[in-house]
PASEBA-1860 file (N, C-alpha, C; in nm, 3 decimals):
! residues 253
1> MQPKVIIV> -3.084/-1.580/0.468/-3.159/-1.626/0.351/-3.301/-1.666/0.393 ~ -3.398/-1.624/0.313/-3.536/-1.657/0.344/-3.562/-1.806/0.323 ~ -3.632/-1.869/0.417/-3.663/-2.012/0.398/-3.765/-2.030/0.285 ~ -3.750/-2.139/0.211/-3.845/-2.175/0.107/-3.957/-2.257/0.169 ~ -4.082/-2.215/0.147/-4.195/-2.280/0.213/-4.305/-2.311/0.113 ~ -4.383/-2.411/0.146/-4.514/-2.431/0.084/-4.619/-2.392/0.186 ~ -4.707/-2.303/0.147/-4.815/-2.259/0.235/-4.931/-2.358/0.224 ~ -4.979/-2.405/0.337/-5.103/-2.483/0.341/-5.213/-2.389/0.390
9> WFKRDLRV> -5.303/-2.355/0.301/-5.410/-2.259/0.331/-5.529/-2.335/0.388 ~ -5.547/-2.323/0.519/-5.662/-2.385/0.587/-5.783/-2.293/0.569 ~ -5.894/-2.352/0.527/-6.018/-2.276/0.512/-6.131/-2.343/0.589 ~ -6.191/-2.448/0.532/-6.299/-2.520/0.598/-6.253/-2.657/0.647 ~ -6.126/-2.675/0.661/-6.067/-2.808/0.684/-5.971/-2.802/0.802 ~ -6.023/-2.760/0.916/-5.937/-2.723/1.029/-5.898/-2.847/1.110 ~ -5.805/-2.923/1.055/-5.762/-3.050/1.115/-5.624/-3.085/1.060 ~ -5.556/-3.179/1.126/-5.429/-3.232/1.075/-5.444/-3.375/1.027
17> FDHAPLAN> -5.554/-3.442/1.066/-5.582/-3.577/1.020/-5.651/-3.572/0.883 ~ -5.620/-3.670/0.797/-5.689/-3.685/0.669/-5.692/-3.553/0.591 ~ -5.576/-3.491/0.580/-5.564/-3.360/0.516/-5.463/-3.370/0.403 ~ -5.514/-3.388/0.280/-5.425/-3.410/0.165/-5.330/-3.293/0.139 ~ -5.374/-3.166/0.140/-5.279/-3.058/0.114/-5.165/-3.054/0.216 ~ -5.196/-3.079/0.343/-5.091/-3.080/0.445/-4.994/-3.195/0.422 ~ -5.046/-3.315/0.398/-4.959/-3.430/0.375/-4.873/-3.410/0.250 ~ -4.931/-3.355/0.145/-4.856/-3.332/0.021/-4.747/-3.227/0.042
25> AVHDADFV> -4.778/-3.124/0.118/-4.679/-3.020/0.143/-4.561/-3.073/0.223 ~ -4.590/-3.155/0.324/-4.482/-3.215/0.403/-4.392/-3.300/0.314 ~ -4.450/-3.368/0.217/-4.373/-3.453/0.126/-4.290/-3.369/0.029 ~ -4.342/-3.252/-0.012/-4.281/-3.176/-0.121/-4.186/-3.066/-0.076 ~ -4.189/-3.027/0.051/-4.112/-2.909/0.094/-4.035/-2.937/0.222 ~ -3.927/-2.860/0.242/-3.853/-2.867/0.368/-3.928/-2.797/0.480 ~ -3.998/-2.687/0.444/-4.073/-2.610/0.543/-4.217/-2.593/0.496 ~ -4.310/-2.611/0.589/-4.453/-2.594/0.562/-4.504/-2.481/0.650
33> LPLFVVEP> -4.575/-2.387/0.588/-4.633/-2.275/0.661/-4.784/-2.296/0.668 ~ -4.836/-2.342/0.781/-4.982/-2.360/0.795/-5.049/-2.225/0.821 ~ -5.141/-2.187/0.733/-5.197/-2.052/0.734/-5.348/-2.053/0.741 ~ -5.403/-1.970/0.828/-5.546/-1.940/0.828/-5.562/-1.790/0.821 ~ -5.651/-1.744/0.733/-5.673/-1.601/0.715/-5.816/-1.566/0.757 ~ -5.828/-1.478/0.854/-5.958/-1.422/0.890/-5.987/-1.310/0.791 ~ -6.088/-1.330/0.707/-6.118/-1.236/0.600/-6.236/-1.148/0.641 ~ -6.211/-1.022/0.678/-6.319/-0.938/0.730/-6.441/-0.929/0.638
41> DYWRLPTS> -6.419/-0.921/0.506/-6.533/-0.910/0.415/-6.623/-1.033/0.422 ~ -6.563/-1.149/0.444/-6.643/-1.270/0.457/-6.732/-1.262/0.581 ~ -6.677/-1.212/0.689/-6.753/-1.210/0.815/-6.854/-1.097/0.819 ~ -6.852/-1.009/0.719/-6.955/-0.906/0.709/-7.074/-0.951/0.624 ~ -7.064/-1.068/0.562/-7.173/-1.117/0.479/-7.297/-1.148/0.565 ~ -7.416/-1.134/0.508/-7.537/-1.167/0.585/-7.547/-1.316/0.617 ~ -7.471/-1.400/0.547/-7.472/-1.544/0.574/-7.370/-1.585/0.679 ~ -7.293/-1.489/0.731/-7.196/-1.517/0.838/-7.246/-1.457/0.967
49> SRRHWCFV> -7.209/-1.519/1.080/-7.253/-1.465/1.209/-7.155/-1.503/1.319 ~ -7.175/-1.442/1.433/-7.090/-1.473/1.548/-7.106/-1.620/1.589 ~ -7.223/-1.678/1.571/-7.244/-1.819/1.603/-7.145/-1.905/1.524 ~ -7.126/-1.873/1.396/-7.029/-1.946/1.314/-6.887/-1.922/1.365 ~ -6.857/-1.796/1.399/-6.721/-1.766/1.444/-6.688/-1.839/1.575 ~ -6.782/-1.851/1.665/-6.756/-1.923/1.790/-6.714/-2.067/1.761 ~ -6.778/-2.129/1.663/-6.741/-2.264/1.623/-6.601/-2.266/1.563 ~ -6.574/-2.173/1.471/-6.443/-2.166/1.407/-6.334/-2.138/1.510
57> NDCLHELD> -6.363/-2.051/1.606/-6.266/-2.018/1.710/-6.221/-2.143/1.785 ~ -6.317/-2.228/1.823/-6.282/-2.355/1.889/-6.192/-2.439/1.800 ~ -6.229/-2.448/1.672/-6.151/-2.529/1.577/-6.009/-2.477/1.562 ~ -5.995/-2.346/1.556/-5.862/-2.287/1.537/-5.771/-2.312/1.657 ~ -5.825/-2.301/1.777/-5.742/-2.328/1.896/-5.696/-2.473/1.899 ~ -5.786/-2.566/1.863/-5.746/-2.706/1.861/-5.647/-2.734/1.747 ~ -5.669/-2.671/1.631/-5.576/-2.688/1.519/-5.438/-2.634/1.556 ~ -5.433/-2.518/1.619/-5.305/-2.459/1.660/-5.231/-2.553/1.755
65> ASLAALGQ> -5.303/-2.611/1.851/-5.240/-2.704/1.945/-5.190/-2.830/1.873 ~ -5.267/-2.879/1.776/-5.227/-2.999/1.702/-5.102/-2.971/1.619 ~ -5.098/-2.855/1.555/-4.981/-2.819/1.474/-4.859/-2.794/1.563 ~ -4.879/-2.732/1.677/-4.768/-2.707/1.769/-4.706/-2.838/1.815 ~ -4.790/-2.939/1.836/-4.739/-3.070/1.878/-4.654/-3.134/1.769 ~ -4.678/-3.094/1.642/-4.598/-3.145/1.531/-4.470/-3.065/1.510 ~ -4.465/-2.943/1.566/-4.343/-2.864/1.557/-4.360/-2.723/1.503 ~ -4.472/-2.691/1.438/-4.493/-2.559/1.381/-4.636/-2.514/1.406
73> RLILRIGE> -4.652/-2.407/1.478/-4.785/-2.357/1.512/-4.854/-2.296/1.391 ~ -4.983/-2.279/1.402/-5.063/-2.214/1.300/-5.022/-2.067/1.289 ~ -5.012/-2.018/1.166/-4.988/-1.876/1.140/-5.121/-1.815/1.099 ~ -5.168/-1.719/1.174/-5.296/-1.654/1.147/-5.272/-1.509/1.106 ~ -5.346/-1.468/1.005/-5.345/-1.329/0.961/-5.487/-1.281/0.943 ~ -5.507/-1.150/0.953/-5.637/-1.088/0.930/-5.624/-0.996/0.810 ~ -5.708/-1.016/0.709/-5.702/-0.933/0.590/-5.743/-1.010/0.466 ~ -5.716/-0.952/0.349/-5.743/-1.020/0.223/-5.627/-1.115/0.192
81> MNDVLDEL> -5.659/-1.228/0.132/-5.560/-1.331/0.106/-5.443/-1.277/0.022 ~ -5.471/-1.201/-0.083/-5.364/-1.150/-0.167/-5.270/-1.060/-0.088 ~ -5.325/-0.975/-0.002/-5.242/-0.886/0.080/-5.159/-0.967/0.179 ~ -5.218/-1.073/0.233/-5.146/-1.158/0.328/-5.027/-1.224/0.260 ~ -5.046/-1.273/0.138/-4.935/-1.335/0.066/-4.825/-1.234/0.034 ~ -4.864/-1.112/0.000/-4.764/-1.007/-0.023/-4.680/-0.985/0.102 ~ -4.746/-0.981/0.217/-4.674/-0.959/0.344/-4.584/-1.077/0.377 ~ -4.634/-1.199/0.362/-4.554/-1.317/0.394/-4.434/-1.332/0.302
89> SRHVQIQA> -4.449/-1.288/0.177/-4.339/-1.302/0.081/-4.220/-1.214/0.116 ~ -4.239/-1.121/0.208/-4.125/-1.041/0.256/-4.042/-1.116/0.360 ~ -4.095/-1.229/0.409/-4.027/-1.306/0.513/-3.984/-1.445/0.467 ~ -4.056/-1.500/0.368/-4.027/-1.636/0.320/-4.037/-1.637/0.168 ~ -3.975/-1.738/0.107/-3.992/-1.762/-0.036/-4.106/-1.862/-0.053 ~ -4.215/-1.817/-0.113/-4.332/-1.902/-0.129/-4.313/-1.987/-0.255 ~ -4.293/-2.118/-0.234/-4.277/-2.208/-0.347/-4.411/-2.246/-0.409 ~ -4.514/-2.256/-0.327/-4.647/-2.294/-0.375/-4.747/-2.273/-0.263
97> VYAHEETG> -4.875/-2.273/-0.299/-4.985/-2.271/-0.202/-5.069/-2.396/-0.228 ~ -5.089/-2.476/-0.123/-5.173/-2.596/-0.130/-5.299/-2.571/-0.048 ~ -5.412/-2.616/-0.099/-5.539/-2.600/-0.028/-5.638/-2.704/-0.076 ~ -5.747/-2.719/-0.002/-5.859/-2.799/-0.048/-5.948/-2.713/-0.139 ~ -6.010/-2.777/-0.238/-6.116/-2.710/-0.312/-6.227/-2.674/-0.213 ~ -6.280/-2.555/-0.226/-6.382/-2.510/-0.132/-6.518/-2.507/-0.199 ~ -6.614/-2.571/-0.137/-6.752/-2.564/-0.182/-6.823/-2.462/-0.094 ~ -6.831/-2.340/-0.142/-6.885/-2.232/-0.061/-6.999/-2.160/-0.130
105> DAWTYARD> -6.988/-2.028/-0.138/-7.092/-1.947/-0.199/-7.029/-1.856/-0.304 ~ -7.105/-1.758/-0.352/-7.055/-1.669/-0.457/-6.933/-1.591/-0.409 ~ -6.932/-1.554/-0.280/-6.818/-1.476/-0.229/-6.690/-1.559/-0.229 ~ -6.695/-1.681/-0.179/-6.574/-1.764/-0.175/-6.530/-1.801/-0.317 ~ -6.627/-1.819/-0.409/-6.592/-1.849/-0.547/-6.516/-1.732/-0.610 ~ -6.565/-1.611/-0.588/-6.497/-1.493/-0.642/-6.360/-1.475/-0.578 ~ -6.351/-1.498/-0.449/-6.221/-1.488/-0.381/-6.120/-1.587/-0.436 ~ -6.164/-1.710/-0.461/-6.074/-1.811/-0.515/-6.030/-1.776/-0.657
113> RKMHAYCQ> -6.117/-1.715/-0.735/-6.077/-1.672/-0.869/-5.971/-1.562/-0.860 ~ -5.987/-1.472/-0.764/-5.885/-1.369/-0.743/-5.753/-1.433/-0.701 ~ -5.761/-1.537/-0.618/-5.642/-1.607/-0.573/-5.569/-1.673/-0.690 ~ -5.645/-1.737/-0.779/-5.583/-1.799/-0.896/-5.516/-1.693/-0.984 ~ -5.581/-1.579/-1.002/-5.522/-1.472/-1.083/-5.395/-1.419/-1.018 ~ -5.397/-1.402/-0.886/-5.279/-1.355/-0.814/-5.163/-1.453/-0.833 ~ -5.190/-1.583/-0.818/-5.084/-1.682/-0.829/-5.030/-1.693/-0.971 ~ -5.116/-1.674/-1.071/-5.067/-1.672/-1.208/-4.977/-1.552/-1.232
121> RTKIPFLE> -5.016/-1.437/-1.176/-4.937/-1.314/-1.195/-4.803/-1.323/-1.124 ~ -4.799/-1.384/-1.005/-4.676/-1.393/-0.927/-4.599/-1.522/-0.950 ~ -4.655/-1.608/-1.040/-4.591/-1.736/-1.075/-4.573/-1.827/-0.953 ~ -4.674/-1.828/-0.867/-4.676/-1.918/-0.751/-4.776/-2.029/-0.782 ~ -4.734/-2.155/-0.787/-4.831/-2.264/-0.812/-4.936/-2.269/-0.701 ~ -5.062/-2.283/-0.741/-5.173/-2.295/-0.647/-5.241/-2.428/-0.675 ~ -5.220/-2.526/-0.588/-5.267/-2.662/-0.610/-5.379/-2.695/-0.511 ~ -5.494/-2.735/-0.564/-5.610/-2.766/-0.481/-5.642/-2.915/-0.487
129> SPANGVVR> -5.675/-2.972/-0.372/-5.714/-3.113/-0.361/-5.864/-3.122/-0.340 ~ -5.930/-3.225/-0.395/-6.073/-3.242/-0.372/-6.103/-3.257/-0.223 ~ -6.215/-3.202/-0.181/-6.252/-3.207/-0.040/-6.375/-3.290/-0.014 ~ -6.452/-3.322/-0.119/-6.578/-3.393/-0.100/-6.620/-3.454/-0.233 ~ -6.749/-3.480/-0.250/-6.798/-3.543/-0.371/-6.826/-3.448/-0.485 ~ -6.801/-3.320/-0.466/-6.819/-3.223/-0.573/-6.701/-3.234/-0.670 ~ -6.731/-3.266/-0.797/-6.626/-3.282/-0.898/-6.633/-3.162/-0.991 ~ -6.525/-3.088/-0.997/-6.524/-2.965/-1.076/-6.499/-2.992/-1.225
137> RLKNRNDW> -6.551/-2.899/-1.307/-6.524/-2.893/-1.450/-6.569/-3.018/-1.526 ~ -6.676/-3.081/-1.480/-6.734/-3.193/-1.554/-6.813/-3.141/-1.673 ~ -6.799/-3.208/-1.788/-6.879/-3.171/-1.905/-7.022/-3.225/-1.893 ~ -7.036/-3.336/-1.821/-7.169/-3.392/-1.794/-7.158/-3.476/-1.667 ~ -7.271/-3.534/-1.624/-7.274/-3.610/-1.499/-7.261/-3.761/-1.519 ~ -7.226/-3.803/-1.640/-7.224/-3.946/-1.670/-7.132/-4.025/-1.579 ~ -7.016/-3.969/-1.549/-6.916/-4.042/-1.470/-6.905/-3.991/-1.327 ~ -6.995/-3.898/-1.289/-6.981/-3.836/-1.157/-6.994/-3.938/-1.044
145> AAMRHQRM> -7.092/-4.026/-1.051/-7.117/-4.119/-0.941/-6.994/-4.207/-0.915 ~ -6.930/-4.254/-1.021/-6.812/-4.339/-1.005/-6.697/-4.261/-0.942 ~ -6.680/-4.134/-0.984/-6.572/-4.052/-0.927/-6.599/-4.021/-0.781 ~ -6.724/-3.989/-0.749/-6.757/-3.963/-0.609/-6.734/-4.087/-0.525 ~ -6.777/-4.204/-0.574/-6.760/-4.329/-0.499/-6.612/-4.355/-0.474 ~ -6.529/-4.330/-0.575/-6.385/-4.351/-0.559/-6.328/-4.261/-0.450 ~ -6.373/-4.137/-0.447/-6.327/-4.044/-0.343/-6.372/-4.089/-0.205 ~ -6.497/-4.130/-0.194/-6.550/-4.169/-0.064/-6.486/-4.296/-0.011
153> QASRIPRP> -6.434/-4.381/-0.102/-6.372/-4.506/-0.060/-6.222/-4.493/-0.036 ~ -6.167/-4.377/-0.061/-6.022/-4.358/-0.044/-5.983/-4.372/0.104 ~ -5.866/-4.425/0.128/-5.817/-4.441/0.264/-5.790/-4.306/0.328 ~ -5.812/-4.298/0.456/-5.782/-4.174/0.528/-5.632/-4.151/0.535 ~ -5.593/-4.026/0.529/-5.452/-3.989/0.527/-5.405/-3.964/0.671 ~ -5.298/-4.029/0.715/-5.251/-4.006/0.853/-5.194/-3.865/0.869 ~ -5.196/-3.817/0.991/-5.136/-3.686/1.017/-4.984/-3.695/0.998 ~ -4.919/-3.585/0.965/-4.773/-3.587/0.948/-4.703/-3.622/1.080
161> ASLPALPL> -4.583/-3.678/1.068/-4.506/-3.712/1.187/-4.453/-3.587/1.255 ~ -4.416/-3.486/1.175/-4.359/-3.364/1.232/-4.360/-3.253/1.128 ~ -4.344/-3.131/1.177/-4.329/-3.013/1.091/-4.209/-2.932/1.139 ~ -4.110/-2.904/1.054/-3.998/-2.819/1.096/-4.048/-2.680/1.132 ~ -3.991/-2.623/1.236/-4.036/-2.493/1.286/-3.984/-2.378/1.199 ~ -4.065/-2.272/1.192/-4.027/-2.146/1.129/-4.021/-2.041/1.239 ~ -3.912/-2.036/1.318/-3.910/-1.957/1.441/-3.919/-1.806/1.419 ~ -3.880/-1.755/1.302/-3.880/-1.611/1.281/-4.015/-1.557/1.237
169> LQSEAIPQ> -4.110/-1.644/1.212/-4.241/-1.602/1.165/-4.342/-1.614/1.279 ~ -4.401/-1.502/1.316/-4.495/-1.499/1.428/-4.638/-1.486/1.379 ~ -4.730/-1.545/1.454/-4.871/-1.539/1.419/-4.940/-1.425/1.492 ~ -5.044/-1.372/1.429/-5.135/-1.284/1.501/-5.220/-1.369/1.595 ~ -5.272/-1.306/1.698/-5.356/-1.379/1.793/-5.489/-1.418/1.728 ~ -5.541/-1.532/1.767/-5.674/-1.570/1.722/-5.775/-1.474/1.785 ~ -5.857/-1.405/1.706/-5.955/-1.312/1.765/-6.046/-1.382/1.865 ~ -6.084/-1.307/1.968/-6.173/-1.361/2.070/-6.313/-1.384/2.014
177> KDDPLFGA> -6.389/-1.465/2.083/-6.526/-1.493/2.038/-6.614/-1.369/2.041 ~ -6.580/-1.273/2.128/-6.662/-1.153/2.138/-6.606/-1.035/2.059 ~ -6.511/-1.061/1.969/-6.453/-0.954/1.887/-6.562/-0.887/1.803 ~ -6.565/-0.754/1.797/-6.670/-0.683/1.723/-6.673/-0.717/1.573 ~ -6.562/-0.769/1.519/-6.556/-0.801/1.376/-6.667/-0.897/1.334 ~ -6.714/-0.980/1.429/-6.802/-1.090/1.391/-6.950/-1.061/1.414 ~ -6.983/-0.935/1.422/-7.124/-0.897/1.422/-7.188/-0.894/1.559 ~ -7.321/-0.908/1.559/-7.400/-0.893/1.680/-7.366/-1.000/1.782
185> ALDQLPTS> -7.375/-0.961/1.911/-7.356/-1.058/2.019/-7.462/-1.166/2.010 ~ -7.433/-1.281/2.067/-7.526/-1.394/2.056/-7.664/-1.361/2.111 ~ -7.668/-1.284/2.221/-7.798/-1.253/2.280/-7.871/-1.141/2.204 ~ -7.807/-1.087/2.098/-7.870/-0.982/2.017/-7.908/-1.032/1.878 ~ -7.887/-1.161/1.851/-7.922/-1.215/1.720/-8.073/-1.211/1.702 ~ -8.120/-1.200/1.576/-8.264/-1.190/1.551/-8.338/-1.316/1.590 ~ -8.469/-1.305/1.597/-8.551/-1.419/1.635/-8.589/-1.501/1.514 ~ -8.625/-1.626/1.539/-8.675/-1.715/1.434/-8.823/-1.737/1.460
193> GKTAIQPH> -8.908/-1.672/1.382/-9.052/-1.676/1.410/-9.080/-1.607/1.542 ~ -9.148/-1.677/1.633/-9.179/-1.619/1.764/-9.080/-1.662/1.871 ~ -8.980/-1.746/1.831/-8.888/-1.801/1.929/-8.752/-1.736/1.917 ~ -8.700/-1.683/2.026/-8.568/-1.620/2.023/-8.460/-1.725/2.002 ~ -8.360/-1.691/1.922/-8.247/-1.781/1.902/-8.166/-1.789/2.031 ~ -8.140/-1.910/2.076/-8.069/-1.929/2.202/-7.920/-1.902/2.184 ~ -7.851/-1.856/2.288/-7.708/-1.823/2.275/-7.619/-1.945/2.262 ~ -7.671/-2.067/2.285/-7.586/-2.186/2.276/-7.536/-2.204/2.133
201> VQSGGRKA> -7.410/-2.242/2.119/-7.352/-2.271/1.988/-7.288/-2.408/1.991 ~ -7.277/-2.468/1.874/-7.213/-2.598/1.861/-7.063/-2.583/1.891 ~ -7.008/-2.671/1.972/-6.865/-2.667/2.002/-6.787/-2.715/1.882 ~ -6.677/-2.647/1.852/-6.595/-2.682/1.737/-6.476/-2.767/1.776 ~ -6.414/-2.830/1.675/-6.294/-2.908/1.698/-6.318/-3.057/1.686 ~ -6.212/-3.131/1.657/-6.222/-3.276/1.635/-6.267/-3.350/1.761 ~ -6.213/-3.311/1.875/-6.248/-3.379/1.999/-6.397/-3.364/2.030 ~ -6.449/-3.243/2.010/-6.591/-3.220/2.035/-6.677/-3.299/1.936
209> AIASAYLI> -6.630/-3.309/1.811/-6.705/-3.383/1.710/-6.710/-3.532/1.745 ~ -6.598/-3.588/1.790/-6.595/-3.729/1.827/-6.686/-3.754/1.947 ~ -6.682/-3.665/2.044/-6.768/-3.679/2.161/-6.916/-3.674/2.122 ~ -6.951/-3.582/2.030/-7.089/-3.573/1.985/-7.131/-3.698/1.908 ~ -7.039/-3.753/1.829/-7.070/-3.874/1.752/-7.101/-3.990/1.845 ~ -7.025/-4.002/1.955/-7.053/-4.109/2.050/-7.189/-4.089/2.115 ~ -7.223/-3.966/2.150/-7.353/-3.940/2.213/-7.467/-3.971/2.117 ~ -7.450/-3.930/1.990/-7.555/-3.953/1.891/-7.575/-4.103/1.867
217> SARPKSIL> -7.464/-4.177/1.856/-7.475/-4.320/1.827/-7.540/-4.397/1.941 ~ -7.537/-4.340/2.062/-7.594/-4.409/2.178/-7.741/-4.379/2.199 ~ -7.796/-4.282/2.124/-7.935/-4.242/2.145/-8.029/-4.315/2.049 ~ -8.147/-4.358/2.097/-8.246/-4.416/2.006/-8.288/-4.315/1.901 ~ -8.324/-4.366/1.781/-8.361/-4.277/1.672/-8.482/-4.191/1.707 ~ -8.574/-4.244/1.786/-8.693/-4.166/1.821/-8.656/-4.042/1.901 ~ -8.557/-4.057/1.991/-8.513/-3.943/2.071/-8.441/-3.842/1.983 ~ -8.356/-3.893/1.890/-8.286/-3.803/1.800/-8.383/-3.721/1.716
225> YQESCLAI> -8.492/-3.786/1.672/-8.592/-3.714/1.593/-8.656/-3.602/1.675 ~ -8.692/-3.633/1.800/-8.753/-3.532/1.886/-8.657/-3.416/1.911 ~ -8.527/-3.449/1.934/-8.430/-3.344/1.961/-8.405/-3.259/1.837 ~ -8.408/-3.321/1.717/-8.391/-3.245/1.594/-8.505/-3.146/1.576 ~ -8.628/-3.190/1.605/-8.743/-3.100/1.595/-8.729/-2.984/1.693 ~ -8.682/-3.014/1.814/-8.664/-2.910/1.914/-8.556/-2.811/1.871 ~ -8.449/-2.864/1.810/-8.342/-2.776/1.763/-8.392/-2.681/1.655 ~ -8.477/-2.731/1.566/-8.533/-2.645/1.461/-8.619/-2.535/1.523
233> TRAGYVDA> -8.697/-2.570/1.625/-8.783/-2.471/1.690/-8.702/-2.364/1.761 ~ -8.596/-2.408/1.829/-8.521/-2.314/1.912/-8.419/-2.232/1.834 ~ -8.348/-2.296/1.745/-8.233/-2.231/1.684/-8.258/-2.180/1.543 ~ -8.372/-2.212/1.486/-8.396/-2.170/1.349/-8.349/-2.275/1.252 ~ -8.409/-2.278/1.135/-8.385/-2.386/1.041/-8.238/-2.398/1.001 ~ -8.173/-2.287/0.968/-8.036/-2.294/0.915/-7.941/-2.353/1.017 ~ -7.946/-2.304/1.142/-7.856/-2.355/1.244/-7.883/-2.502/1.274 ~ -8.010/-2.543/1.268/-8.043/-2.683/1.293/-7.987/-2.772/1.185
241> VIAASGMG> -7.994/-2.728/1.060/-7.939/-2.807/0.949/-7.789/-2.821/0.965 ~ -7.722/-2.711/1.002/-7.577/-2.716/1.021/-7.542/-2.815/1.131 ~ -7.614/-2.810/1.243/-7.584/-2.898/1.355/-7.615/-3.044/1.322 ~ -7.729/-3.068/1.258/-7.772/-3.205/1.231/-7.692/-3.269/1.119 ~ -7.643/-3.188/1.024/-7.574/-3.245/0.909/-7.431/-3.283/0.941 ~ -7.381/-3.239/1.058/-7.243/-3.268/1.092/-7.144/-3.193/1.006 ~ -7.187/-3.077/0.951/-7.098/-3.005/0.861/-6.973/-2.959/0.931 ~ -6.987/-2.921/1.060/-6.871/-2.892/1.144/-6.756/-2.825/1.070
249> NDVIA> -6.642/-2.897/1.067/-6.524/-2.843/0.999/-6.551/-2.818/0.852 ~ -6.652/-2.886/0.794/-6.680/-2.868/0.654/-6.759/-2.741/0.629 ~ -6.820/-2.684/0.732/-6.883/-2.555/0.715/-6.776/-2.449/0.703 ~ -6.685/-2.462/0.782/-6.575/-2.367/0.766/-6.458/-2.440/0.720 ~ -6.446/-2.884/0.465/-6.379/-2.970/0.406/-6.431/-2.945/0.289
END
């Protein structure tokens, strides 16, 4: 008999701490299937690059290790989300899909609309939890500040104590950082003005983020300002904003 599972669809929230969809799934189901989908069309967008994938790759390896410590490793697939669900449904009974609301771009918005249509057609509940201060479907902004404040003041959610294993379901390997799917090699990326983009990329994962936070908190603001200016000169405006804003896992919460 196929096990009944709730799929937790990891997108830009590659962690087990403070993760509402994961905590809710553990509460609601006997088996939780943690899923990440590498979507080739997304990585072909002009707004995606190997620099981003290197960061995500680090996050995925740490997420897989964190989930394995709880009892069930990350299940990774490559393809379109709808096709992935069709394939998984041959091995498990999908009771629901839980995910965070994603604040992305036009491509992710269209993909999520396709996902909602797929789940309506297949009668699979698709439940999304807020991920940040963006409040969907507001008629006006009158109450937005209060709702955002309430979200920001919410207590952090502890990681689950354990996850029952799904031994018959195997994951695809996490693609390497140099996989051709993710575009030009780092040393072949275009230049920013007269300055070549350096091959260095921000390290991904919770441990790297905590280590960076300690380093930042220990530096005088004057030095941080100088380093931010240098980052803009060397890496280009977009990469500097990503690094300085701490978007980290939120680029890919």
